[in-house]
C-alpha positions, 0 to 999 in steps of 0.5 A: 468683713468676709470677702474673697477674690478667687477664681476657684471654689477651693480658694473661696475663703482665705487660707490659714490652717486646719482651725477656723480661727487664726492669728491673721483672722482668716479661714479656709473653706468652700463657698458651697459649704453652708455649715462652714460659712454659718460658723465663720459668720458667727464666730467672727461676728461678721456684719459685712459680706462682699461675695466675690468668690466665683469661677470667672473665666469664660473659656473654662465655663464653656469647657466645664459648665457644671463646676461653674454653676456649682461655684457661681450659682450654688455658691451664691445661694449658700452664702446668702442662706448663711447670711440669712441665718446670721443676725449680725449681718448688716450689709451684703454686696454680691458681685454679678457682672455685665455678662449677666445681661447676655447679648442685647441689641440696645447698648449701653446696658442699664440696670433695667436691661433684662438678664438673659445670659445664654452661655454657661458663664453668662447664665451663671451670673444671671442666676446669681443676680436673680438669687440675690434679688430673691433674698432681698425681696422675700427675706428683706436681706440687706443685699445689693448687686454690682455689675461691673465691666471687665476687670484688669489690674495688677495681681491677676495671674490668669494669663489667658486674660487679655491684659495680663497675657498681653503684658507678659508677652510683651515683657518676654519679647513675644507677639501678644495673642488675641483669641478673638477677631480683635473687634469685640467691644468691651468696657475695661474697669480698673480693679482699684476702682472696682474695690472702691465701688464695692466698699462704697455700696456696702457702706451706703447699704448699711444706712440706706435700706432703700438700696436693698435688692437694687443692682448698680452698674460700675464702669468707666464708660469708655468702650474699646475693641480688644485690638485697640486695648492691646495696641494701647498696652503696646504703646505704654510699654514702648513696643513695636510688636504686632499682635497675632489675631487668631479669630478662635473665640466662640460663644462670646458677646460681640459688643458689651458695655455699661451705663453707670448713670445710676451709680453716679446719681444715687451713690455719687460715685465716679471712677478714680482712674481713666483707662490709660491711667489704670493700664499704666499702673497695671503695666508698672505692676507687671514689670515689677513682678517680672523683675528678677528677685536679685534686682538685676535687669 
């Protein structure tokens, strides 16, 4: 399997050394380097690709749209073209996003909702999503698309994201910062449920050719405001701190959440964790991460 969790192109393939092959079965490279991707797929005899490499921060996308389009749009057609040239490929999952739908009047979004991103990050995901559809429709490439809610979970060190940033602030005894007005509505999705959803879709895609070209929403279908989310985290940590609401966020969608009915019906999928269960596990991870290495409190 070839997969990557990354927010930058330079880390889009796992790091090893100057040679393509390594004892750990990893390689280093750029998701926009088609020659490298083709060589990787061929030398490792890859049959499953889960394409996760992307620039994932909305604020960065607004400040730096070109690098976002390079990673998220060009990176997608590059990996899919490399897959098209690799006869061993049996299943490909492309990670799109709920942001691909853009701003819609009708909620929740289902898979028939038009893709109409307006701002750089949203547009990059709309484009990547449509490119994946094109490769399935034109070349019968065994690719399916995931559209997930806002991921959270242990291991995310992008502190400007609401969940890790809030937890770190609380651990440090500082008031958590909310960039928006706190009233934005989202569906937050625990990362372990996301990983399981990717794997399930890849497995079923390998035996069900009718899934080619289809998109699936994955979410726990529990919508909360940003302010409510922060207060839930404060309660889990047992903190009496009050969040500081800046009201500075721009070019972001006010309300955005998904229906996962199609995944439940066609894939027999359901999330393994509720929002509070996922938050509880996430808080525990960051507490352990923040513990001094000598074990002292």
